[in-house]
N, C-alpha and C positions, 0 to 999 in steps of 0.2 A: 107203453113198451117199458120193461123193465128191461138195465143194463148192469151185471155184474161183475166183476173182477176176482177172481179167487187163486190160489195158489195151485199149483200140480193135485197135491194132495187132496185138497181139498175139491178140486173142479171133478176128479176120477169119483171121489166118495159120492157124489151129488149126482154125477153124469159120467158112467163109465163109457160110454161113446163118446168121449172130447179126446183128443191125442195130447198129448204132452208137446212141449217143444221139441223135442228130439227125436218121436217118434213121428212128425209132421214134415214128412221128408215132400219132395216134388213129386215123386211117384204116388206116393200115399194119398195126395193132395188129388192126385189127376186118376187114381181112380173111380172109376163109374161108381163102383158098389161102395163107396164110404162119401158121398158127397150127392147134390142136389141141382147141379149143372146140366146144363143140355149136352147130351153124350156128344152131339157134332164140334161142340167148343171143345171139350175135354180131348177129342181124339186130336184137333188142331194145334193144341197147345203140346200135346204130348208129339207130335211129328215136329214141332217145332224145335222144343227143347233138343230133343234127338239127331235133328240136323246141326245143331249148334254142336253139341257136345254129351253123348246118352251117358255121360256120369255124373253130370249134375242133377238129375233122377233119381239120384241115391243122398243127397246131401240135405241138407234140412231149409227149409224155405225162406228163413233168412239171408241164407249163403247165397241163392242164386239168384236174386231179384236184380242184378247187374244185368243178367243175359237179356231184360227184359226194355234196357235202355234203349231208346231210338224206335223201338216197337210197341208203339200207342196199343193198338187194338189187342195183342198177347196180352199184354199188360193189362189191361182193362178185363179182358178173360181171366187172369190170371187173379184180379183183386175178385170179382167172380164168385169164382170157386172157391178162392178161402172164406168170403165170408159166411157164402152158403156151406162149407164143412164145416164151420164152426157155430152156427147157428144151433141153439136152441130154443124148440116149440115152449111157448108159456102157456105151460099146463093148469094154471089156477088161473080161476075169475076173479077177474078184477072190477 
């Protein structure tokens, strides 16, 4: 497995499907079409956030982390959705 850390411009030029920090809102993260997380967990997370404050969906991911405090199951699925959304398959032979 290879791990790369790139700036937003470089990331977009190499892999256009990756969101920049400002594009990665909670709504974008929980959009099933953009991720690989199981649909049931995405719907559960979306309902959890909407029950707390629907406006959180429009905020960047780093601004909504506080809503998961004390809710370990939802926080776990949030992290899974985030990793799966940012995962890029290695297309090179290793």
